[in-house]
C-alpha positions in Angstrom: 20.9 -10.4 -17.8 20.5 -8.5 -14.6 19.6 -10.5 -11.5 21.7 -13.5 -12.4 25.0 -14.8 -11.2 27.3 -17.4 -12.5 28.8 -20.0 -10.1 31.7 -22.2 -11.2 30.9 -25.5 -9.6 34.4 -27.1 -10.2 33.4 -30.3 -8.5 30.6 -31.0 -11.0 32.6 -29.3 -13.8 29.9 -26.9 -14.8 29.0 -23.3 -14.8 25.7 -22.8 -13.0 23.4 -19.8 -13.7 21.6 -18.7 -10.6 18.4 -16.5 -10.6 16.3 -15.6 -7.6 18.3 -18.1 -5.5 17.8 -21.1 -7.7 19.8 -22.7 -10.5 18.0 -22.1 -13.8 20.6 -23.6 -16.1 24.2 -24.9 -16.5 27.0 -25.4 -19.0 29.0 -28.6 -18.5 32.7 -28.2 -19.2 36.0 -30.1 -19.3 39.2 -28.2 -18.4 42.3 -29.0 -20.4 45.4 -26.9 -19.7 44.7 -23.4 -20.8 41.4 -24.3 -22.6 37.9 -25.1 -21.4 35.7 -27.4 -23.6 32.1 -26.6 -23.1 30.2 -29.8 -23.9 26.6 -29.2 -23.1 24.4 -26.3 -22.1 20.9 -26.7 -20.5 18.2 -24.4 -19.2 15.4 -25.8 -17.1 12.3 -26.1 -19.3 10.3 -23.8 -17.0 12.9 -21.1 -17.6 13.2 -21.4 -21.3 12.6 -18.4 -23.6 13.6 -15.9 -20.9 17.1 -15.1 -22.1 18.8 -17.3 -19.5 20.7 -19.3 -22.2 22.3 -16.2 -23.6 23.1 -14.9 -20.0 24.7 -18.2 -19.2 26.8 -18.2 -22.4 27.9 -14.6 -21.9 28.8 -14.9 -18.3 30.7 -18.3 -18.9 32.7 -16.8 -21.8 33.4 -13.7 -19.7 34.7 -15.9 -16.9 36.9 -17.9 -19.3 38.3 -14.6 -20.7 39.0 -13.3 -17.1 40.9 -16.5 -16.4 42.9 -15.9 -19.5 41.8 -19.3 -21.0 40.6 -20.4 -24.4 37.3 -22.1 -25.2 36.5 -25.1 -27.3 32.8 -24.8 -28.1 31.8 -28.5 -28.4 28.2 -27.5 -27.5 26.2 -26.3 -30.4 24.5 -23.5 -28.4 27.8 -22.0 -27.3 29.2 -22.3 -30.8 26.1 -20.4 -32.2 26.4 -17.8 -29.5 30.0 -17.1 -30.4 29.0 -17.0 -34.1 26.5 -14.3 -33.3 28.7 -12.4 -30.8 32.0 -12.0 -32.6 33.6 -10.3 -29.6 34.1 -13.8 -28.2 35.6 -15.2 -31.4 39.2 -14.5 -30.1 38.5 -17.0 -27.2 38.1 -20.0 -29.5 41.1 -22.3 -29.3 42.8 -23.0 -32.6 43.0 -26.6 -33.5 
């Protein structure tokens, strides 16, 4: 989604989606070696239905790929996003 940026807030262990200067959503994560477990994704209610969830998922997964890490999609939303966007299936850590 144009007009959004992703901030990796390592102190809070979450990826934050910024639009028009404000955080509209986040994906909580836990780093573990070469993998990142995404545990929860949330978009502020007033920003729901605008595509921000998909933008957050895409940008977080792109960042994980750029960092040459794997993802463990413990969050149902992220798991569904990967299921619908098979170009990210290779990022899923094998158990």
